[in-house]
Structure formats: structure tokens, C-alpha cells
C-alpha positions as CSV (number, residue, x, y, z in Angstrom):
1,M,8.3,-6.0,-14.4
2,V,10.7,-4.6,-11.7
3,T,12.8,-6.8,-9.5
4,L,12.7,-5.4,-6.0
5,V,16.0,-5.5,-4.0
6,N,14.5,-5.7,-0.6
7,P,10.7,-6.1,-1.1
8,N,10.3,-6.5,2.8
9,A,11.5,-3.3,3.6
10,S,9.0,-0.3,4.6
11,A,7.2,1.3,1.9
12,T,9.1,4.0,0.5
13,G,7.8,7.7,0.7
14,R,6.9,8.1,-2.9
15,Q,4.8,4.6,-2.5
16,L,3.0,5.9,0.6
17,W,2.5,9.5,-1.1
18,A,0.8,7.6,-4.4
19,L,-1.3,5.5,-1.8
20,F,-2.2,8.9,-0.3
21,C,-3.0,10.7,-3.7
22,I,-5.2,7.7,-4.4
23,T,-7.1,7.1,-1.0
24,K,-6.8,10.4,0.5
25,K,-5.7,8.8,3.8
26,D,-2.3,8.6,5.5
27,H,-1.1,5.1,5.5
28,R,2.6,5.9,7.2
29,N,2.0,3.8,10.2
30,Q,0.5,0.8,8.6
31,G,3.6,-1.1,8.2
32,L,3.5,-1.6,4.5
33,T,6.3,-3.6,2.8
34,I,7.5,-1.9,-0.5
35,Q,6.1,-5.2,-2.2
36,Q,2.5,-4.6,-0.6
37,A,2.8,-1.1,-1.6
38,S,3.8,-1.9,-5.2
39,D,1.2,-4.5,-5.3
40,L,-1.9,-2.1,-4.5
41,I,-0.6,0.6,-6.5
42,S,-0.2,-1.6,-9.7
43,S,-3.7,-3.3,-8.9
44,Y,-5.1,0.4,-8.7
45,K,-3.3,1.3,-12.2
46,T,-4.5,-1.6,-13.9
47,G,-8.2,-1.2,-12.9
48,K,-8.2,-4.4,-10.9
49,E,-8.9,-2.6,-7.6
50,T,-11.2,0.2,-6.9
51,I,-10.5,3.1,-4.3
52,Q,-13.1,1.4,-2.0
53,S,-11.6,-1.8,-2.1
54,L,-8.1,-0.4,-1.7
55,L,-9.6,1.4,1.3
56,K,-10.7,-2.0,2.6
57,I,-7.4,-3.8,2.1
58,L,-5.7,-0.8,3.7
59,E,-8.0,-0.9,7.0
60,L,-7.2,-4.6,7.4
61,A,-3.4,-3.9,7.1
62,D,-3.9,-1.3,9.7
63,R,-5.4,-3.3,12.3
64,K,-3.1,-6.1,11.8
65,A,-0.3,-3.6,12.5
66,K,-1.8,-2.5,15.6
67,E,-2.2,-6.1,16.7
68,A,1.3,-6.8,16.2
């Protein structure tokens, strides 16, 4: 397990690129944190989440970001 120095910072470009490669959607303006992106990528890689379920999670995050 990796210890994150600042898990509440904005997701990195590499994380956003990985999410784009998985979902084929742009998530740059959703306000994801490093921890959230890491959790989503890990859950996909371990088979806990499908692409469709990741898209639903990310859509909810996008709505929250727009409301804030």
C-alpha cells in the first residue's frame, strides 16, 4: 500500500489520464482528489468495479462539483 503525502490535493495528470483510458471520458473538471482517483483506479484494477459503475460514481462526483 502506498502512503499519500497529500491525499486531498487535486488528482494528478497521470491519474486523470488513467481514468480517461478506463472510461473514455474527461474527468479533469470534476474536482477529484488524489485519494478518490487512486481508490477508483484501484477498484477497477482489482475487479471490484466495472467501467459502468465507475462512470456512475464519476457522474455523481461531477454533479457535486458543479453544485459546489
